[in-house]
N, C-alpha and C positions, 0 to 999 in steps of 0.2 A: 504494500500500500504506500502511495506517495505521501511524504510528510507534508503536513499543512503548516503554513507560516502565517503569522499575523498580517493583516492587511497593512500595506504601507500607508504613510500619511499622504493625503492628497497634495497635488502640486500647489494649491492655493494656500496651504498652511503657512508658508513663508510670508505670503502677502498679508494674511490675517495677523501674523505676529508683527510685521513691520508697521502696519497701519494701527495696531494697538499701541505701539511705541509712539507713533506720531500723534495719536489722539491724546496720550498722556502728556506729551511735550506741550501740547496746546492747553490742556485742561489744568494741569498741576500748577503752572504759574498763577492762574487765577486764584487758586486756593491759597498759595503762599502770600500773594498780595493781600488777600482778605484777612490773613492772620497777622502778618508782620507789620503791615502799614496801618494798623489799628483803625482809627475812625474812617479815614479816607479809603483805606483798603476795604473796610466793611461796606462802604458805599459802592465801590467799584465791583466787588464780588456780588453784591445784591443785584446790580444792574445786569451783569453778565449771566448770572443764574436765572434771572427772569427771562432773558433772551433765549437761553437754553431750554427753559421750560416751555416758552411759547412755541418755539420751533418743534420741539419734541411732540407736543400735543397736536400741532398743526399737521405734521406728517402722518400722525395716526388718524386724525379725524378727516383728513382728505380722502381716506378710503371708506369712511362711513357715509359722508355727506355728498349729495349730488352738487350742491352749490358751494363754492369756496367761501362765500360770505359766512355761511353757517359754521364751517370748519374754523374760520377765524374767530367767530363769536364764541364757540366752545373753548377754543384755546385761551381766549381772554378770561373765561371763567376760572381757569387754572391760575392765571396770573393774578386775578383778583384774590383768590384764596391765599396765594403766596404773599401778597403785598399788604393786605388789609386785615389785620387781626381784629378780633371782636372788641377788645378793650383799647381805648385811645392811649392809656398809659403804657401799653406795650410798644406802640409806635414811638412814644417819647423815649422809652428805654432803649429801643433798638438803635435810634439815631442820635443819642446823646453822646458827646465826646467823653463825658465823665463815666459812662457805663463800664463796669468791670464784669466781663462775662465769666463769672465763676460758676462752679458746679450747681449751686443752689439756683442761680438764675436760669441755667440750662433746663433744670427740672421744671421750674415755673413756666417757662416759655413752651416747653413741650406739652405739659398738661393742658395749658390754655389752647394750644393748637388742636388738640383732640376735642376740646369742648367748644370750639368756635361755632356759634349759631349760624354763621354765614353758610355752613355746609348745607343746611336744609333749604336755604334760599337758592343756592346753586343747583341742588337736586331738582327743585321745581322748574327752574329755567331750562335745565337740560332736557327734561321731559317735554316741555313746550317746544323747544327747538327741534327735537326729534320728530314731533308730531307734524311740523310744517315742512320738514325736509329730511326724508328718510329713504334710503335706497332699498330697504326691505320690501319685497313684493307683497308679502303677507302682513297686512297692517296690524293684525292682532299681535304680531311679534315686536312691535315698535317699543313696547314697555321693556322687553328684555334688552333690546339695543340701548334704550335710554339708561337703564341701570348699569349696563356695561360701560357706557361712556362716562357716567358719573363716577364709577369705580376707578376708571383710568385717570380722570381729573383729580380725584381725591388722592390716589396713590402718588401721582406725579407731583402735585403741588406740595403734599406733605413731605415727600422725599427731598425736594429741592429746598424747602423751608428748613427742614431738620438739618440738611447738609450745611446750609448757611449758618445756622445757630451753632452747630458743633464745630464748624471750621473757624468761627470767630473765637471759640473757646480753646480748641486744640487741633491744629491741622493734622498732627500725627495720628490722632484718633480717627479722623476722617480717612486718612490714607490706609490705616489698618482695616477699617470697615470695607473700603473699596477693594482692598487686596483679597479679602475673603471671597468676594464674588469673582475676582479675576482667577484666583487659584481654583475655585470650584468649576468655573466655566472651562478653564484650560485643561485640567486633568479629566474632567468629564468628557470633553471633546476628544482628547487623545485616546483615553482608554475605551471610550465608546466606539471609536473607529477600530481600535486594535482587537478588543475583546467583545464588542457589542453583539449581543444575542448568541454568544457562544454557549452560555450556560442557561440563560433565561430567554425564552423565545417570544415573550410577550411583545406585542406591538401596541404602541400608544396612538390612539386615534388623533389626538391633538398634535402629534409630531412623530410620524412613522420612523424617522431616523434616530430618535432617542431610544436609549436602552436602559434596562435596570443596572447593568454593569457600569454604564456611564454615571448614573446617579450614585451608585455605591462609592466609586472612586472620587466623585465630586465631594461627597460627604466626608470621606475619610481624610483626604488631603486638606480640605478647608478646616476640618475639626483639629487636625494637627497644628495648623497655623494658629488658630485661636488659642489652643492650649499653650503653645510655646510663648506667644505674646503675653497672655495674661499671667503666665507663670513668672515671667521676667520683668514685666512692666506694669505700672498701674495706670499710666496715661492720664493722671490727675482725676481719675474717677473716684468719687467719694460716695461709696455705697455702704450702708450699715450692715446689710446681709451680704457680705462680699463673697462668701463661699457659694451660696445659692446663685448669686450673680454669675460667678465663673462657670458653675455647672450648667446653668441654663444657656449661657453664651456658647459654650463648647458644643452643645447639642442643637440649639435652636438657630443660631446664626447661619450655620451651613444649610440647615433645612429652609431657612428664609431665602437663601440664594437659589436653591433648587426650586422652591415654590414660585419665586418671581419669574424664573425662566419658564416654568410650566404654565403659569398664568398668562403670560404674554404670548406663549405659543398657542394657547387656546384662543386668544384674541385674534391672532393671525390666521388660525384655522377658520375661525368664524368669518373673517373677512376674505378668506380664500387667497391669501397672499403669502409670500415667503419672507419678505422683509418690509418694514414700514416705509423705507425709501432706499435709494442707492447713493446717498451722499458720501458714504464711506465705502471704498472699494473692498469687496470680500466680507464686509461686515454688515452692510445694509444701512438702516437709518440711525439717527442720533440716539433714539430711545432703544434701539436694538442693543446699544452699549450700556444702557442704564437699567434694563429690565431686572436683572438679578440684583444689581446694586440697590435699587429702590426698595426691594423687599428686605434686604439686609438692614437698611436703615430703619425701616418700619418695625422690624422685629426687635432691633436694638432698643428702640424707643419704648416698646412694650416691656422689655426686660427691665430697663432701668426704672420705669415707673412702678412696676410690681415689686422690685427689690429695694427701692429707696428707703 
């Protein structure tokens, strides 16, 4: 019997790697400016992250909506949630030169982001926009599409908002959280190609190319990263229940990355597309790079609130 060998990596792997580096070269300076240049850096990063958020949502909603005007409108809903917190005092805190972004302030801002009553206002407007301009042929399904759009707006706006808050507090904590998703995606991609469906034959309807083997290696390697970082660094995180925080982080942050990848794969399957756009060669759209990362940040926010 002829020996079988693992499948070689595809020729576009080098392109994926190079464009990942290029993306980081563009994105990381914005984070460092936001952290090291204090007040004005905070303003600059706020503007750039708003632009990233708007374009990310626009490239997604362009596939939902027939008219570009409504895609733009839905994208502005996300910018609104990012920019306008429920309490005026939070705006004053965010943009005061005297504000010190310590850990207590981070917890205060994150809790208020979860409780922002504007969320219900945006949900209502999203349903209304979907009613007037929806590509779904079966109109009884427009409510499902509306809820899906709102979920995307909420996740994206919360992610960029939380990223901005954490980046002002500690840019290295942000890089750590981003690295979890990068490690998860990279090793899941590599081992999914090499060992995918060798042991588990299951096909996932939302993404036929994904495999259980890929998910396992995504989880294992990203868990190792979280374990090593939290074992050696505290990253200025002030949690009273630090051991539960570490345990939850080791298990839930990698799962958050995998869940984010799966969720946006479901969205793309729903839209019958491969990528949200082709702005980044071999990678797709802008939010194709943020899908896993967004859920890592969302998961981290839940962990710190529950263990604070």
